[in-house]
Every structure is written in C-alpha cells, then in structure tokens.
C-alpha positions as CSV (number, residue, x, y, z in Angstrom):
1,M,-7.4,-56.2,-7.9
2,K,-10.0,-55.7,-4.7
3,I,-7.0,-55.8,-2.6
4,S,-4.9,-53.2,-4.4
5,F,-8.1,-51.2,-4.0
6,I,-8.0,-51.6,-0.5
7,F,-4.2,-51.1,0.1
8,Q,-5.0,-47.7,-2.3
9,K,-7.6,-46.1,-0.3
10,L,-6.0,-47.2,3.1
11,F,-2.5,-45.4,1.8
12,S,-4.5,-42.5,0.7
13,G,-6.1,-41.8,4.0
14,F,-2.5,-42.0,5.7
15,I,-1.3,-39.9,3.2
16,F,-4.4,-37.2,3.8
17,A,-4.1,-37.9,7.7
18,F,-0.5,-36.6,7.7
19,G,-0.8,-33.6,5.2
20,W,-3.2,-32.6,7.3
21,L,-1.1,-33.1,10.8
22,A,1.3,-31.5,9.2
23,S,0.0,-28.6,8.0
24,N,-2.0,-27.9,11.4
25,V,1.6,-27.7,13.1
26,S,1.6,-24.0,15.4
27,P,5.4,-22.9,15.6
28,V,6.9,-23.3,18.8
29,L,7.5,-20.0,20.2
30,A,10.4,-20.8,23.1
31,Q,12.7,-18.0,24.5
32,D,16.4,-18.0,25.0
33,D,16.9,-18.2,28.6
34,G,21.0,-17.2,28.2
35,V,22.1,-20.8,30.0
36,V,25.4,-21.7,27.7
37,D,25.4,-25.3,26.4
38,P,27.9,-27.1,28.0
39,V,28.4,-29.2,25.3
40,P,30.9,-27.7,22.9
41,R,29.8,-28.2,19.3
42,T,32.1,-29.5,16.3
43,A,32.3,-28.8,12.6
44,T,30.6,-32.0,12.1
45,P,28.5,-34.3,14.2
46,F,30.7,-37.5,13.9
47,P,34.3,-36.5,14.4
48,D,35.9,-39.7,12.9
49,L,34.9,-42.2,10.2
50,A,34.3,-45.3,12.4
51,Q,31.2,-43.5,13.9
52,L,29.7,-42.4,11.0
53,I,29.9,-46.0,9.7
54,A,28.6,-47.3,13.4
55,N,25.5,-44.8,13.3
56,V,24.8,-46.1,9.4
57,I,25.0,-49.8,10.0
58,A,22.8,-49.1,13.0
59,I,20.1,-47.4,11.5
60,V,20.0,-49.7,8.1
61,I,19.6,-52.7,10.9
62,F,16.7,-50.2,12.4
63,L,14.9,-49.6,8.6
64,A,15.4,-53.2,7.6
65,A,13.7,-54.6,10.5
66,L,11.0,-51.5,10.3
67,L,10.5,-53.2,6.4
68,V,9.9,-56.1,8.0
69,F,7.4,-55.5,10.3
70,I,5.1,-53.6,7.4
71,F,6.0,-56.5,5.1
72,L,4.5,-58.5,8.2
73,L,1.3,-56.6,8.5
74,I,0.7,-56.4,4.6
75,G,0.9,-59.6,4.3
76,G,-1.5,-60.7,7.7
77,L,-3.9,-58.1,5.9
78,Q,-3.6,-59.7,2.7
79,W,-4.0,-63.0,4.4
80,I,-7.4,-61.8,6.1
81,L,-8.7,-59.8,2.8
82,S,-8.1,-63.2,0.6
83,G,-11.8,-63.7,1.5
84,G,-11.2,-67.9,0.4
85,D,-9.3,-67.1,-2.9
86,K,-6.6,-69.7,-3.0
87,A,-4.2,-67.4,-5.1
88,A,-4.0,-64.2,-2.9
89,A,-3.8,-66.3,0.1
90,Q,-1.0,-67.9,-1.3
91,A,0.8,-64.6,-2.4
92,A,-0.2,-63.3,1.5
93,R,1.9,-66.8,2.6
94,D,4.7,-66.0,0.4
95,R,4.8,-62.5,1.7
96,I,5.1,-63.5,5.1
97,T,7.7,-66.1,4.5
98,S,9.6,-63.3,2.5
99,A,9.3,-61.0,5.6
100,L,10.4,-63.9,8.3
101,V,13.5,-65.3,5.9
102,G,14.5,-61.0,6.0
103,L,14.2,-60.6,9.3
104,V,16.6,-63.8,9.7
105,I,18.6,-62.2,8.1
106,I,18.8,-59.3,9.7
107,V,19.2,-61.1,12.9
108,A,22.1,-63.3,11.3
109,A,23.8,-59.8,10.2
110,F,23.7,-58.1,13.5
111,A,24.8,-61.4,15.4
112,L,27.6,-61.4,12.6
113,M,28.8,-57.7,13.7
114,L,28.9,-58.7,17.3
115,I,31.4,-61.5,16.6
116,I,33.3,-59.1,14.8
117,E,33.5,-56.8,17.7
118,R,34.1,-59.6,20.0
119,V,36.9,-61.4,17.9
120,F,38.9,-58.7,16.1
121,G,38.0,-55.8,18.9
122,V,36.6,-53.3,16.5
123,S,33.5,-51.5,17.6
124,V,30.9,-52.2,14.9
125,L,28.1,-51.4,16.7
126,S,28.8,-50.3,19.9
127,G,29.8,-46.5,18.8
128,F,26.2,-45.9,18.5
129,T,25.0,-43.6,20.5
130,P,21.1,-42.3,20.3
131,P,21.4,-38.2,20.7
132,T,20.1,-37.0,23.5
133,A,19.1,-33.6,25.0
134,P,21.0,-31.9,27.2
135,N,19.7,-32.2,31.2
136,T,18.1,-28.7,32.1
137,V,16.3,-29.9,35.5
138,G,16.8,-28.1,38.3
139,R,18.2,-25.1,36.2
140,P,17.1,-22.0,37.6
141,G,15.0,-19.9,34.5
C-alpha cells in the first residue's frame, strides 16, 4: 500500500510538471524566407504499403524496448522501496524478471526479422528511415 502511494505521488508529480511545461510554451513566430522546398511532397507520407509496415514494425519495437526500460526502473524502485518486506521484494524481483524476458522476446523478434530479410530478400526493417529536416545551412536568408 505504501509503495503504490509513492508511485501515485510520483506519477501525479510528473503529470503536473508536464502540464505546467505544456501550458507555458510560447508560440514560435518564424518568418517565411521564400525558399522553395526541394523535396516534392506526395499525397501521403508513405507511398507504398511496405514502407508503412516497415515503419510500424520499427516503431512497435522501439515502444516495446521503451516499456522494458520503464518496467526495469519500476521494478528497481519497488525493490529499493520494499523495506525488507519479502512479499514486496519478491514482487519487484518478478517484475524485473518479466521485463528481462520481454527484452529477450524483443531481441529475438528483431533477429528473426533480420533473418527474414537476409533469407527471403524482403525489406522488413531496412526501409525505415527517420524523418529529417531539410539542410538549410549556408543558404542566404
């Protein structure tokens, strides 16, 4: 009960801090410099289904790895805050073990996708390129 109260206070503190930061954002008043964008825009950001699937898979793997990190942090905090309570320490140990099993599953799925790419010649992950900003360094303003 004490641990959940601490996590509730931490979570509400993070929510408060995020809300405060989000409410104090000032608008960016950028000027249009008249430079024509050299990259032609298409109707959709993903011109084909394969690119969309590759992006979704890469994002899912990233989010799963992020969740593993968060669960490891929570498990570590639970273990530290268990205060000698054997049941709380065992629950924390179980959470850490589950997070590590999840990490192994993520790595195995990633390796399986790389094997599929090599064996069948299908681009599952190689098609993912993160968006970048256009290079405007050195252009006269």
